All heavy atoms as TSV, in Angstrom:
chain	resi	resn	atom	element	x	y	z
A	1	MET	N	N	-34.163	-52.449	-35.655
A	1	MET	CA	C	-35.141	-53.561	-35.510
A	1	MET	C	C	-35.177	-54.289	-36.838
A	1	MET	O	O	-35.160	-53.704	-37.917
A	1	MET	CB	C	-36.489	-53.008	-35.192
A	1	MET	CG	C	-37.573	-54.064	-35.197
A	1	MET	SD	S	-39.187	-53.326	-34.912
A	1	MET	CE	C	-40.128	-54.646	-35.494
A	2	SER	N	N	-35.338	-55.586	-36.721
A	2	SER	CA	C	-35.502	-56.423	-37.909
A	2	SER	C	C	-36.984	-56.736	-38.162
A	2	SER	O	O	-37.716	-57.017	-37.222
A	2	SER	CB	C	-34.779	-57.718	-37.728
A	2	SER	OG	O	-35.126	-58.664	-38.739
A	3	SER	N	N	-37.354	-56.593	-39.406
A	3	SER	CA	C	-38.784	-56.905	-39.735
A	3	SER	C	C	-39.121	-58.382	-39.506
A	3	SER	O	O	-40.234	-58.774	-39.450
A	3	SER	CB	C	-39.047	-56.590	-41.192
A	3	SER	OG	O	-38.212	-57.342	-42.060
A	4	PHE	N	N	-38.016	-59.223	-39.346
A	4	PHE	CA	C	-38.228	-60.702	-39.229
A	4	PHE	C	C	-38.030	-61.189	-37.758
A	4	PHE	O	O	-38.089	-62.337	-37.499
A	4	PHE	CB	C	-37.252	-61.446	-40.130
A	4	PHE	CG	C	-37.599	-61.250	-41.572
A	4	PHE	CD1	C	-36.978	-60.348	-42.353
A	4	PHE	CD2	C	-38.603	-62.027	-42.181
A	4	PHE	CE1	C	-37.269	-60.123	-43.699
A	4	PHE	CE2	C	-38.915	-61.889	-43.499
A	4	PHE	CZ	C	-38.261	-60.950	-44.251
A	5	ASN	N	N	-37.867	-60.235	-36.797
A	5	ASN	CA	C	-37.749	-60.618	-35.384
A	5	ASN	C	C	-39.168	-60.842	-34.859
A	5	ASN	O	O	-39.904	-59.868	-34.536
A	5	ASN	CB	C	-37.037	-59.515	-34.621
A	5	ASN	CG	C	-36.884	-59.840	-33.130
A	5	ASN	OD1	O	-37.432	-60.746	-32.630
A	5	ASN	ND2	N	-36.135	-59.015	-32.476
A	6	ARG	N	N	-39.522	-62.062	-34.691
A	6	ARG	CA	C	-40.902	-62.425	-34.278
A	6	ARG	C	C	-41.221	-61.993	-32.849
A	6	ARG	O	O	-42.422	-61.931	-32.497
A	6	ARG	CB	C	-41.119	-63.904	-34.440
A	6	ARG	CG	C	-41.209	-64.319	-35.924
A	6	ARG	CD	C	-41.583	-65.749	-36.096
A	6	ARG	NE	N	-41.737	-66.048	-37.505
A	6	ARG	CZ	C	-42.234	-67.175	-37.934
A	6	ARG	NH1	N	-42.550	-68.115	-37.138
A	6	ARG	NH2	N	-42.314	-67.351	-39.219
A	7	GLU	N	N	-40.265	-61.659	-32.060
A	7	GLU	CA	C	-40.562	-61.229	-30.655
A	7	GLU	C	C	-40.657	-59.739	-30.527
A	7	GLU	O	O	-40.971	-59.235	-29.521
A	7	GLU	CB	C	-39.395	-61.719	-29.750
A	7	GLU	CG	C	-39.380	-63.274	-29.713
A	7	GLU	CD	C	-38.254	-63.806	-28.813
A	7	GLU	OE1	O	-37.705	-63.005	-27.988
A	7	GLU	OE2	O	-38.025	-65.023	-28.880
A	8	GLN	N	N	-40.466	-59.000	-31.600
A	8	GLN	CA	C	-40.479	-57.555	-31.593
A	8	GLN	C	C	-41.836	-56.995	-31.979
A	8	GLN	O	O	-42.452	-57.405	-32.992
A	8	GLN	CB	C	-39.412	-57.010	-32.600
A	8	GLN	CG	C	-39.259	-55.531	-32.607
A	8	GLN	CD	C	-38.497	-55.084	-31.343
A	8	GLN	OE1	O	-37.656	-55.769	-30.875
A	8	GLN	NE2	N	-38.875	-53.941	-30.801
A	9	HIS	N	N	-42.381	-56.143	-31.146
A	9	HIS	CA	C	-43.651	-55.490	-31.474
A	9	HIS	C	C	-43.464	-54.638	-32.740
A	9	HIS	O	O	-42.474	-53.927	-32.812
A	9	HIS	CB	C	-44.154	-54.568	-30.311
A	9	HIS	CG	C	-44.632	-55.429	-29.177
A	9	HIS	ND1	N	-45.857	-56.035	-29.139
A	9	HIS	CD2	C	-44.054	-55.678	-27.992
A	9	HIS	CE1	C	-45.995	-56.629	-28.033
A	9	HIS	NE2	N	-44.941	-56.427	-27.237
A	10	GLY	N	N	-44.351	-54.805	-33.685
A	10	GLY	CA	C	-44.321	-54.025	-34.919
A	10	GLY	C	C	-43.674	-54.819	-36.028
A	10	GLY	O	O	-43.719	-54.361	-37.212
A	11	SER	N	N	-43.128	-56.034	-35.767
A	11	SER	CA	C	-42.543	-56.825	-36.834
A	11	SER	C	C	-43.666	-57.336	-37.786
A	11	SER	O	O	-44.831	-57.255	-37.510
A	11	SER	CB	C	-41.802	-58.008	-36.227
A	11	SER	OG	O	-42.688	-58.941	-35.694
A	12	LEU	N	N	-43.209	-57.846	-38.875
A	12	LEU	CA	C	-44.180	-58.428	-39.852
A	12	LEU	C	C	-45.044	-59.484	-39.238
A	12	LEU	O	O	-46.271	-59.466	-39.332
A	12	LEU	CB	C	-43.401	-59.076	-41.045
A	12	LEU	CG	C	-42.699	-58.071	-42.001
A	12	LEU	CD1	C	-41.618	-58.714	-42.778
A	12	LEU	CD2	C	-43.735	-57.371	-42.882
A	13	TYR	N	N	-44.417	-60.411	-38.496
A	13	TYR	CA	C	-45.229	-61.532	-37.849
A	13	TYR	C	C	-46.172	-60.920	-36.807
A	13	TYR	O	O	-47.301	-61.323	-36.786
A	13	TYR	CB	C	-44.182	-62.446	-37.135
A	13	TYR	CG	C	-44.831	-63.705	-36.597
A	13	TYR	CD1	C	-45.009	-64.831	-37.416
A	13	TYR	CD2	C	-45.246	-63.705	-35.284
A	13	TYR	CE1	C	-45.589	-65.990	-36.848
A	13	TYR	CE2	C	-45.865	-64.870	-34.739
A	13	TYR	CZ	C	-46.024	-65.985	-35.515
A	13	TYR	OH	O	-46.586	-67.150	-35.043
A	14	ASP	N	N	-45.710	-59.962	-36.031
A	14	ASP	CA	C	-46.566	-59.323	-35.016
A	14	ASP	C	C	-47.749	-58.642	-35.624
A	14	ASP	O	O	-48.881	-58.789	-35.202
A	14	ASP	CB	C	-45.688	-58.355	-34.216
A	14	ASP	CG	C	-46.551	-57.525	-33.190
A	14	ASP	OD1	O	-47.005	-58.145	-32.231
A	14	ASP	OD2	O	-46.701	-56.341	-33.456
A	15	ARG	N	N	-47.537	-57.889	-36.690
A	15	ARG	CA	C	-48.615	-57.168	-37.369
A	15	ARG	C	C	-49.622	-58.097	-38.021
A	15	ARG	O	O	-50.813	-57.868	-37.967
A	15	ARG	CB	C	-48.039	-56.185	-38.373
A	15	ARG	CG	C	-47.266	-55.028	-37.807
A	15	ARG	CD	C	-48.130	-54.053	-37.020
A	15	ARG	NE	N	-48.419	-54.488	-35.647
A	15	ARG	CZ	C	-49.563	-54.291	-34.995
A	15	ARG	NH1	N	-50.473	-53.580	-35.467
A	15	ARG	NH2	N	-49.693	-54.780	-33.797
A	16	GLY	N	N	-49.100	-59.203	-38.592
A	16	GLY	CA	C	-49.996	-60.207	-39.166
A	16	GLY	C	C	-50.885	-60.792	-38.116
A	16	GLY	O	O	-52.118	-60.913	-38.307
A	17	GLY	N	N	-50.288	-61.168	-36.984
A	17	GLY	CA	C	-51.112	-61.769	-35.888
A	17	GLY	C	C	-52.110	-60.734	-35.356
A	17	GLY	O	O	-53.279	-61.096	-35.014
A	18	ALA	N	N	-51.704	-59.468	-35.232
A	18	ALA	CA	C	-52.564	-58.461	-34.713
A	18	ALA	C	C	-53.759	-58.218	-35.702
A	18	ALA	O	O	-54.904	-58.075	-35.229
A	18	ALA	CB	C	-51.849	-57.133	-34.473
A	19	ASP	N	N	-53.496	-58.151	-36.947
A	19	ASP	CA	C	-54.564	-57.924	-37.916
A	19	ASP	C	C	-55.596	-59.069	-37.838
A	19	ASP	O	O	-56.818	-58.850	-37.894
A	19	ASP	CB	C	-53.996	-57.815	-39.343
A	19	ASP	CG	C	-53.355	-56.432	-39.582
A	19	ASP	OD1	O	-53.559	-55.545	-38.771
A	19	ASP	OD2	O	-52.652	-56.266	-40.576
A	20	SER	N	N	-55.152	-60.300	-37.752
A	20	SER	CA	C	-56.023	-61.449	-37.574
A	20	SER	C	C	-56.804	-61.321	-36.286
A	20	SER	O	O	-58.036	-61.483	-36.298
A	20	SER	CB	C	-55.224	-62.733	-37.582
A	20	SER	OG	O	-56.008	-63.765	-37.167
A	21	TYR	N	N	-56.135	-61.025	-35.226
A	21	TYR	CA	C	-56.777	-60.917	-33.871
A	21	TYR	C	C	-57.923	-59.939	-33.860
A	21	TYR	O	O	-58.992	-60.165	-33.326
A	21	TYR	CB	C	-55.753	-60.523	-32.813
A	21	TYR	CG	C	-56.317	-60.234	-31.507
A	21	TYR	CD1	C	-56.651	-61.294	-30.639
A	21	TYR	CD2	C	-56.521	-58.967	-31.038
A	21	TYR	CE1	C	-57.195	-61.101	-29.374
A	21	TYR	CE2	C	-57.083	-58.718	-29.773
A	21	TYR	CZ	C	-57.358	-59.729	-28.930
A	21	TYR	OH	O	-57.904	-59.533	-27.719
A	22	TYR	N	N	-57.708	-58.783	-34.553
A	22	TYR	CA	C	-58.768	-57.755	-34.545
A	22	TYR	C	C	-59.745	-57.916	-35.706
A	22	TYR	O	O	-60.584	-57.058	-35.969
A	22	TYR	CB	C	-58.133	-56.378	-34.656
A	22	TYR	CG	C	-57.465	-55.955	-33.350
A	22	TYR	CD1	C	-56.063	-55.913	-33.182
A	22	TYR	CD2	C	-58.236	-55.634	-32.262
A	22	TYR	CE1	C	-55.539	-55.608	-31.928
A	22	TYR	CE2	C	-57.717	-55.322	-30.981
A	22	TYR	CZ	C	-56.299	-55.257	-30.885
A	22	TYR	OH	O	-55.758	-54.945	-29.684
A	23	GLY	N	N	-59.621	-59.017	-36.464
A	23	GLY	CA	C	-60.626	-59.297	-37.551
A	23	GLY	C	C	-60.396	-58.459	-38.764
A	23	GLY	O	O	-61.330	-58.327	-39.580
A	24	ARG	N	N	-59.222	-57.914	-38.954
A	24	ARG	CA	C	-58.890	-57.151	-40.179
A	24	ARG	C	C	-58.460	-58.067	-41.262
A	24	ARG	O	O	-57.931	-59.109	-41.074
A	24	ARG	CB	C	-57.802	-56.102	-39.844
A	24	ARG	CG	C	-58.233	-55.098	-38.788
A	24	ARG	CD	C	-57.204	-54.008	-38.584
A	24	ARG	NE	N	-55.976	-54.444	-37.948
A	24	ARG	CZ	C	-55.616	-54.036	-36.715
A	24	ARG	NH1	N	-56.388	-53.202	-36.022
A	24	ARG	NH2	N	-54.491	-54.430	-36.214
A	25	GLN	N	N	-58.659	-57.587	-42.517
A	25	GLN	CA	C	-58.156	-58.255	-43.688
A	25	GLN	C	C	-56.610	-58.145	-43.740
A	25	GLN	O	O	-56.048	-57.191	-43.216
A	25	GLN	CB	C	-58.772	-57.654	-44.974
A	25	GLN	CG	C	-60.229	-57.835	-45.068
A	25	GLN	CD	C	-60.571	-59.298	-45.176
A	25	GLN	OE1	O	-60.073	-60.052	-45.949
A	25	GLN	NE2	N	-61.541	-59.731	-44.327
A	26	PRO	N	N	-55.959	-59.148	-44.376
A	26	PRO	CA	C	-54.534	-59.081	-44.440
A	26	PRO	C	C	-54.051	-57.867	-45.253
A	26	PRO	O	O	-54.645	-57.537	-46.269
A	26	PRO	CB	C	-54.113	-60.325	-45.192
A	26	PRO	CG	C	-55.267	-61.274	-45.087
A	26	PRO	CD	C	-56.495	-60.404	-44.931
A	27	ARG	N	N	-53.077	-57.170	-44.703
A	27	ARG	CA	C	-52.451	-56.015	-45.317
A	27	ARG	C	C	-51.002	-55.944	-44.889
A	27	ARG	O	O	-50.671	-55.336	-43.872
A	27	ARG	CB	C	-53.160	-54.744	-44.906
A	27	ARG	CG	C	-52.790	-53.506	-45.723
A	27	ARG	CD	C	-53.603	-52.302	-45.276
A	27	ARG	NE	N	-53.518	-51.971	-43.885
A	27	ARG	CZ	C	-52.519	-51.266	-43.313
A	27	ARG	NH1	N	-51.523	-50.812	-44.066
A	27	ARG	NH2	N	-52.521	-51.033	-42.033
A	28	PRO	N	N	-50.148	-56.701	-45.623
A	28	PRO	CA	C	-48.772	-56.877	-45.135
A	28	PRO	C	C	-48.005	-55.547	-44.921
A	28	PRO	O	O	-47.845	-54.786	-45.840
A	28	PRO	CB	C	-48.108	-57.699	-46.256
A	28	PRO	CG	C	-49.244	-58.527	-46.810
A	28	PRO	CD	C	-50.392	-57.517	-46.760
A	29	HIS	N	N	-47.629	-55.284	-43.649
A	29	HIS	CA	C	-46.924	-54.092	-43.294
A	29	HIS	C	C	-46.164	-54.328	-41.978
A	29	HIS	O	O	-46.419	-55.314	-41.343
A	29	HIS	CB	C	-47.888	-52.886	-43.139
A	29	HIS	CG	C	-48.815	-53.107	-41.989
A	29	HIS	ND1	N	-49.900	-54.022	-41.985
A	29	HIS	CD2	C	-48.901	-52.510	-40.760
A	29	HIS	CE1	C	-50.556	-53.876	-40.890
A	29	HIS	NE2	N	-49.907	-53.065	-40.050
A	30	TRP	N	N	-45.324	-53.392	-41.603
A	30	TRP	CA	C	-44.687	-53.481	-40.299
A	30	TRP	C	C	-44.198	-52.061	-39.891
A	30	TRP	O	O	-44.301	-51.076	-40.658
A	30	TRP	CB	C	-43.553	-54.458	-40.355
A	30	TRP	CG	C	-42.376	-54.112	-41.217
A	30	TRP	CD1	C	-42.312	-54.001	-42.625
A	30	TRP	CD2	C	-41.015	-53.779	-40.737
A	30	TRP	NE1	N	-41.079	-53.652	-43.022
A	30	TRP	CE2	C	-40.269	-53.509	-41.902
A	30	TRP	CE3	C	-40.437	-53.676	-39.537
A	30	TRP	CZ2	C	-38.907	-53.168	-41.871
A	30	TRP	CZ3	C	-39.127	-53.317	-39.490
A	30	TRP	CH2	C	-38.346	-53.085	-40.603
A	31	TYR	N	N	-43.756	-51.957	-38.664
A	31	TYR	CA	C	-43.276	-50.697	-38.106
A	31	TYR	C	C	-41.852	-50.855	-37.608
A	31	TYR	O	O	-41.619	-51.577	-36.531
A	31	TYR	CB	C	-44.119	-50.224	-36.910
A	31	TYR	CG	C	-45.526	-49.799	-37.307
A	31	TYR	CD1	C	-46.563	-50.710	-37.382
A	31	TYR	CD2	C	-45.789	-48.504	-37.688
A	31	TYR	CE1	C	-47.829	-50.307	-37.725
A	31	TYR	CE2	C	-47.038	-48.119	-38.079
A	31	TYR	CZ	C	-48.057	-49.048	-38.128
A	31	TYR	OH	O	-49.330	-48.636	-38.467
A	32	PRO	N	N	-40.826	-50.293	-38.291
A	32	PRO	CA	C	-39.438	-50.433	-37.830
A	32	PRO	C	C	-39.163	-49.954	-36.458
A	32	PRO	O	O	-38.251	-50.487	-35.784
A	32	PRO	CB	C	-38.656	-49.582	-38.858
A	32	PRO	CG	C	-39.575	-49.488	-40.033
A	32	PRO	CD	C	-40.993	-49.508	-39.516
A	33	ASN	N	N	-39.897	-48.998	-35.922
A	33	ASN	CA	C	-39.659	-48.431	-34.602
A	33	ASN	C	C	-40.584	-49.020	-33.527
A	33	ASN	O	O	-40.653	-48.481	-32.435
A	33	ASN	CB	C	-39.691	-46.903	-34.642
A	33	ASN	CG	C	-38.708	-46.313	-35.574
A	33	ASN	OD1	O	-37.544	-46.749	-35.572
A	33	ASN	ND2	N	-39.116	-45.402	-36.360
A	34	GLY	N	N	-41.362	-50.036	-33.883
A	34	GLY	CA	C	-42.347	-50.592	-32.928
A	34	GLY	C	C	-43.669	-50.199	-33.339
A	34	GLY	O	O	-43.898	-49.235	-34.120
A	35	THR	N	N	-44.724	-50.927	-32.921
A	35	THR	CA	C	-46.069	-50.708	-33.340
A	35	THR	C	C	-46.529	-49.275	-33.200
A	35	THR	O	O	-46.466	-48.694	-32.077
A	35	THR	CB	C	-47.026	-51.658	-32.516
A	35	THR	OG1	O	-46.553	-53.018	-32.719
A	35	THR	CG2	C	-48.414	-51.576	-33.044
A	36	TYR	N	N	-46.996	-48.666	-34.264
A	36	TYR	CA	C	-47.498	-47.346	-34.352
A	36	TYR	C	C	-46.500	-46.250	-33.984
A	36	TYR	O	O	-46.839	-45.092	-33.743
A	36	TYR	CB	C	-48.806	-47.202	-33.559
A	36	TYR	CG	C	-49.896	-48.114	-34.007
A	36	TYR	CD1	C	-50.441	-48.995	-33.159
A	36	TYR	CD2	C	-50.331	-48.096	-35.348
A	36	TYR	CE1	C	-51.434	-49.905	-33.525
A	36	TYR	CE2	C	-51.315	-48.978	-35.732
A	36	TYR	CZ	C	-51.839	-49.868	-34.851
A	36	TYR	OH	O	-52.842	-50.734	-35.254
A	37	ARG	N	N	-45.193	-46.615	-33.972
A	37	ARG	CA	C	-44.169	-45.635	-33.719
A	37	ARG	C	C	-43.415	-45.388	-34.992
A	37	ARG	O	O	-42.783	-46.241	-35.585
A	37	ARG	CB	C	-43.204	-46.149	-32.644
A	37	ARG	CG	C	-43.914	-46.459	-31.330
A	37	ARG	CD	C	-43.040	-47.137	-30.335
A	37	ARG	NE	N	-42.328	-46.072	-29.578
A	37	ARG	CZ	C	-41.324	-46.353	-28.820
A	37	ARG	NH1	N	-40.883	-47.585	-28.694
A	37	ARG	NH2	N	-40.709	-45.370	-28.198
A	38	GLY	N	N	-43.501	-44.211	-35.499
A	38	GLY	CA	C	-42.846	-43.836	-36.748
A	38	GLY	C	C	-43.667	-44.309	-37.961
A	38	GLY	O	O	-44.873	-44.614	-37.786
A	39	GLU	N	N	-42.993	-44.320	-39.082
A	39	GLU	CA	C	-43.659	-44.663	-40.335
A	39	GLU	C	C	-43.974	-46.090	-40.496
A	39	GLU	O	O	-43.155	-46.947	-40.214
A	39	GLU	CB	C	-42.821	-44.196	-41.540
A	39	GLU	CG	C	-42.571	-42.702	-41.594
A	39	GLU	CD	C	-43.831	-41.922	-42.003
A	39	GLU	OE1	O	-44.506	-42.415	-42.886
A	39	GLU	OE2	O	-44.031	-40.869	-41.407
A	40	GLU	N	N	-45.164	-46.419	-41.056
A	40	GLU	CA	C	-45.540	-47.727	-41.358
A	40	GLU	C	C	-44.821	-48.115	-42.711
A	40	GLU	O	O	-44.756	-47.260	-43.644
A	40	GLU	CB	C	-46.989	-47.827	-41.573
A	40	GLU	CG	C	-47.523	-49.190	-42.049
A	40	GLU	CD	C	-49.026	-49.180	-42.258
A	40	GLU	OE1	O	-49.795	-48.966	-41.227
A	40	GLU	OE2	O	-49.459	-49.372	-43.428
A	41	VAL	N	N	-44.325	-49.352	-42.836
A	41	VAL	CA	C	-43.629	-49.802	-44.037
A	41	VAL	C	C	-44.451	-50.941	-44.651
A	41	VAL	O	O	-44.793	-51.903	-43.964
A	41	VAL	CB	C	-42.215	-50.292	-43.713
A	41	VAL	CG1	C	-41.561	-50.815	-44.956
A	41	VAL	CG2	C	-41.407	-49.172	-43.089
A	42	GLN	N	N	-44.737	-50.808	-45.955
A	42	GLN	CA	C	-45.470	-51.862	-46.678
A	42	GLN	C	C	-44.481	-53.002	-47.009
A	42	GLN	O	O	-43.387	-52.732	-47.454
A	42	GLN	CB	C	-46.116	-51.343	-47.906
A	42	GLN	CG	C	-47.168	-50.272	-47.662
A	42	GLN	CD	C	-48.237	-50.751	-46.746
A	42	GLN	OE1	O	-48.871	-51.758	-46.985
A	42	GLN	NE2	N	-48.487	-49.985	-45.663
A	43	ALA	N	N	-44.905	-54.252	-46.761
A	43	ALA	CA	C	-44.095	-55.330	-47.161
A	43	ALA	C	C	-43.943	-55.372	-48.703
A	43	ALA	O	O	-44.981	-55.218	-49.360
A	43	ALA	CB	C	-44.677	-56.646	-46.639
A	44	SER	N	N	-42.762	-55.558	-49.186
A	44	SER	CA	C	-42.590	-55.509	-50.640
A	44	SER	C	C	-41.976	-56.686	-51.287
A	44	SER	O	O	-41.993	-56.852	-52.510
A	44	SER	CB	C	-41.776	-54.241	-51.001
A	44	SER	OG	O	-40.481	-54.291	-50.349
A	45	THR	N	N	-41.337	-57.540	-50.489
A	45	THR	CA	C	-40.710	-58.752	-51.079
A	45	THR	C	C	-41.577	-59.992	-50.748
A	45	THR	O	O	-42.318	-59.960	-49.749
A	45	THR	CB	C	-39.321	-58.918	-50.499
A	45	THR	OG1	O	-39.382	-59.302	-49.108
A	45	THR	CG2	C	-38.434	-57.709	-50.675
A	46	PRO	N	N	-41.386	-61.037	-51.546
A	46	PRO	CA	C	-42.132	-62.265	-51.243
A	46	PRO	C	C	-41.847	-62.791	-49.827
A	46	PRO	O	O	-42.706	-63.287	-49.151
A	46	PRO	CB	C	-41.677	-63.237	-52.287
A	46	PRO	CG	C	-41.205	-62.386	-53.484
A	46	PRO	CD	C	-40.705	-61.114	-52.816
A	47	GLU	N	N	-40.588	-62.661	-49.348
A	47	GLU	CA	C	-40.204	-63.109	-48.015
A	47	GLU	C	C	-40.925	-62.261	-46.920
A	47	GLU	O	O	-41.347	-62.844	-45.962
A	47	GLU	CB	C	-38.678	-62.989	-47.868
A	47	GLU	CG	C	-37.922	-63.914	-48.705
A	47	GLU	CD	C	-37.655	-63.364	-50.127
A	47	GLU	OE1	O	-37.951	-62.193	-50.422
A	47	GLU	OE2	O	-37.157	-64.138	-50.979
A	48	GLU	N	N	-41.007	-60.977	-47.131
A	48	GLU	CA	C	-41.719	-60.132	-46.126
A	48	GLU	C	C	-43.200	-60.472	-46.108
A	48	GLU	O	O	-43.803	-60.586	-45.026
A	48	GLU	CB	C	-41.565	-58.649	-46.535
A	48	GLU	CG	C	-40.162	-58.120	-46.270
A	48	GLU	CD	C	-39.969	-56.697	-46.710
A	48	GLU	OE1	O	-40.745	-56.218	-47.560
A	48	GLU	OE2	O	-39.061	-56.106	-46.154
A	49	ILE	N	N	-43.840	-60.637	-47.251
A	49	ILE	CA	C	-45.249	-60.976	-47.350
A	49	ILE	C	C	-45.519	-62.355	-46.660
A	49	ILE	O	O	-46.464	-62.481	-45.921
A	49	ILE	CB	C	-45.721	-60.856	-48.787
A	49	ILE	CG1	C	-45.689	-59.475	-49.266
A	49	ILE	CG2	C	-47.178	-61.498	-48.907
A	49	ILE	CD1	C	-45.882	-59.268	-50.733
A	50	ALA	N	N	-44.655	-63.255	-46.953
A	50	ALA	CA	C	-44.782	-64.621	-46.343
A	50	ALA	C	C	-44.616	-64.560	-44.838
A	50	ALA	O	O	-45.383	-65.232	-44.121
A	50	ALA	CB	C	-43.703	-65.591	-46.909
A	51	GLU	N	N	-43.704	-63.743	-44.295
A	51	GLU	CA	C	-43.523	-63.599	-42.841
A	51	GLU	C	C	-44.764	-62.992	-42.194
A	51	GLU	O	O	-45.308	-63.444	-41.166
A	51	GLU	CB	C	-42.296	-62.722	-42.537
A	51	GLU	CG	C	-42.054	-62.555	-41.051
A	51	GLU	CD	C	-41.585	-63.787	-40.305
A	51	GLU	OE1	O	-41.401	-64.876	-40.918
A	51	GLU	OE2	O	-41.458	-63.688	-39.071
A	52	TYR	N	N	-45.352	-61.965	-42.794
A	52	TYR	CA	C	-46.586	-61.322	-42.343
A	52	TYR	C	C	-47.717	-62.382	-42.352
A	52	TYR	O	O	-48.445	-62.539	-41.347
A	52	TYR	CB	C	-46.980	-60.134	-43.181
A	52	TYR	CG	C	-48.266	-59.600	-42.932
A	52	TYR	CD1	C	-48.525	-58.582	-42.008
A	52	TYR	CD2	C	-49.470	-60.102	-43.566
A	52	TYR	CE1	C	-49.756	-58.097	-41.704
A	52	TYR	CE2	C	-50.692	-59.650	-43.277
A	52	TYR	CZ	C	-50.880	-58.623	-42.415
A	52	TYR	OH	O	-52.126	-58.160	-42.104
A	53	MET	N	N	-47.845	-63.115	-43.445
A	53	MET	CA	C	-48.946	-64.086	-43.606
A	53	MET	C	C	-48.772	-65.230	-42.576
A	53	MET	O	O	-49.767	-65.783	-42.150
A	53	MET	CB	C	-49.036	-64.569	-45.067
A	53	MET	CG	C	-49.532	-63.516	-45.973
A	53	MET	SD	S	-51.140	-62.758	-45.532
A	53	MET	CE	C	-52.211	-64.160	-45.492
A	54	CYS	N	N	-47.505	-65.559	-42.289
A	54	CYS	CA	C	-47.297	-66.595	-41.294
A	54	CYS	C	C	-47.911	-66.140	-39.919
A	54	CYS	O	O	-48.582	-66.924	-39.270
A	54	CYS	CB	C	-45.830	-66.879	-41.102
A	54	CYS	SG	S	-45.438	-68.296	-40.130
A	55	GLY	N	N	-47.674	-64.924	-39.536
A	55	GLY	CA	C	-48.298	-64.427	-38.310
A	55	GLY	C	C	-49.767	-64.390	-38.371
A	55	GLY	O	O	-50.540	-64.745	-37.416
A	56	TYR	N	N	-50.309	-63.953	-39.482
A	56	TYR	CA	C	-51.736	-63.869	-39.717
A	56	TYR	C	C	-52.357	-65.297	-39.643
A	56	TYR	O	O	-53.296	-65.511	-38.874
A	56	TYR	CB	C	-52.047	-63.216	-41.111
A	56	TYR	CG	C	-53.463	-62.843	-41.268
A	56	TYR	CD1	C	-53.912	-61.570	-40.955
A	56	TYR	CD2	C	-54.432	-63.777	-41.767
A	56	TYR	CE1	C	-55.255	-61.254	-41.176
A	56	TYR	CE2	C	-55.778	-63.443	-41.928
A	56	TYR	CZ	C	-56.161	-62.158	-41.619
A	56	TYR	OH	O	-57.477	-61.841	-41.797
A	57	ASN	N	N	-51.768	-66.214	-40.388
A	57	ASN	CA	C	-52.293	-67.567	-40.485
A	57	ASN	C	C	-52.152	-68.277	-39.134
A	57	ASN	O	O	-53.052	-69.114	-38.734
A	57	ASN	CB	C	-51.680	-68.356	-41.565
A	57	ASN	CG	C	-52.146	-67.802	-42.913
A	57	ASN	OD1	O	-53.209	-67.254	-43.109
A	57	ASN	ND2	N	-51.274	-67.896	-43.891
A	58	ASP	N	N	-51.020	-68.098	-38.417
A	58	ASP	CA	C	-50.840	-68.734	-37.099
A	58	ASP	C	C	-51.969	-68.275	-36.139
A	58	ASP	O	O	-52.526	-69.087	-35.398
A	58	ASP	CB	C	-49.501	-68.400	-36.524
A	58	ASP	CG	C	-48.342	-69.208	-37.124
A	58	ASP	OD1	O	-48.604	-70.131	-37.958
A	58	ASP	OD2	O	-47.185	-68.955	-36.803
A	59	ASN	N	N	-52.300	-67.012	-36.172
A	59	ASN	CA	C	-53.369	-66.512	-35.253
A	59	ASN	C	C	-54.714	-67.052	-35.730
A	59	ASN	O	O	-55.548	-67.391	-34.935
A	59	ASN	CB	C	-53.366	-65.010	-35.181
A	59	ASN	CG	C	-54.234	-64.552	-34.060
A	59	ASN	OD1	O	-53.877	-64.678	-32.896
A	59	ASN	ND2	N	-55.414	-64.062	-34.381
A	60	GLU	N	N	-54.924	-67.074	-37.038
A	60	GLU	CA	C	-56.218	-67.630	-37.543
A	60	GLU	C	C	-56.382	-69.040	-37.066
A	60	GLU	O	O	-57.450	-69.478	-36.585
A	60	GLU	CB	C	-56.235	-67.556	-39.065
A	60	GLU	CG	C	-56.447	-66.169	-39.638
A	60	GLU	CD	C	-57.818	-65.639	-39.432
A	60	GLU	OE1	O	-58.864	-66.249	-39.824
A	60	GLU	OE2	O	-57.945	-64.592	-38.787
A	61	ALA	N	N	-55.313	-69.873	-37.151
A	61	ALA	CA	C	-55.394	-71.302	-36.773
A	61	ALA	C	C	-55.626	-71.427	-35.248
A	61	ALA	O	O	-56.241	-72.388	-34.832
A	61	ALA	CB	C	-54.094	-71.966	-37.122
A	62	SER	N	N	-55.131	-70.472	-34.477
A	62	SER	CA	C	-55.264	-70.582	-33.003
A	62	SER	C	C	-56.705	-70.140	-32.546
A	62	SER	O	O	-57.145	-70.485	-31.460
A	62	SER	CB	C	-54.307	-69.683	-32.277
A	62	SER	OG	O	-54.654	-68.313	-32.338
A	63	GLY	N	N	-57.386	-69.451	-33.421
A	63	GLY	CA	C	-58.700	-68.963	-33.065
A	63	GLY	C	C	-58.753	-67.876	-32.085
A	63	GLY	O	O	-59.761	-67.486	-31.502
A	64	ASN	N	N	-57.630	-67.247	-31.833
A	64	ASN	CA	C	-57.470	-66.149	-30.845
A	64	ASN	C	C	-57.967	-64.873	-31.464
A	64	ASN	O	O	-57.325	-64.206	-32.259
A	64	ASN	CB	C	-55.979	-65.990	-30.432
A	64	ASN	CG	C	-55.785	-64.986	-29.384
A	64	ASN	OD1	O	-56.730	-64.609	-28.632
A	64	ASN	ND2	N	-54.543	-64.386	-29.310
A	65	LYS	N	N	-59.167	-64.446	-31.090
A	65	LYS	CA	C	-59.836	-63.291	-31.687
A	65	LYS	C	C	-60.338	-62.384	-30.579
A	65	LYS	O	O	-60.790	-62.824	-29.541
A	65	LYS	CB	C	-61.028	-63.709	-32.599
A	65	LYS	CG	C	-60.595	-64.537	-33.762
A	65	LYS	CD	C	-59.935	-63.767	-34.841
A	65	LYS	CE	C	-59.813	-64.588	-36.036
A	65	LYS	NZ	N	-59.462	-63.798	-37.209
A	66	LYS	N	N	-60.328	-61.066	-30.836
A	66	LYS	CA	C	-60.915	-60.097	-29.948
A	66	LYS	C	C	-62.417	-60.279	-29.894
A	66	LYS	O	O	-63.021	-60.371	-30.974
A	66	LYS	CB	C	-60.502	-58.696	-30.313
A	66	LYS	CG	C	-61.047	-57.674	-29.365
A	66	LYS	CD	C	-60.500	-56.306	-29.684
A	66	LYS	CE	C	-61.221	-55.221	-28.966
A	66	LYS	NZ	N	-60.723	-54.945	-27.659
A	67	GLU	N	N	-62.964	-60.254	-28.754
A	67	GLU	CA	C	-64.430	-60.382	-28.647
A	67	GLU	C	C	-65.092	-59.046	-28.476
A	67	GLU	O	O	-64.547	-58.127	-27.986
A	67	GLU	CB	C	-64.771	-61.292	-27.480
A	67	GLU	CG	C	-64.235	-62.648	-27.700
A	67	GLU	CD	C	-64.848	-63.702	-26.793
A	67	GLU	OE1	O	-65.966	-63.405	-26.249
A	67	GLU	OE2	O	-64.237	-64.752	-26.643
C-alpha cells in the first residue's frame, strides 16, 4: 500500500480526513495495512505531513463532522 493512495483506507489523506471528521486534533500518521490493521506509522517527511494535512483540511472545509 502507498501512503499517498488517496483511495486506500489507512492512507495519510484518509487518516487526516478521519481525524477531522471525528473532531480530533491533527496527528499525521497512517496505516500501511489499512486502518487499524498492523502498526501505525508516524508521518516523518514534509511530503507525508502535507498529504495528511490535505485530507484534514479538505474535510474541515467540507464541514463533514460526526454528530
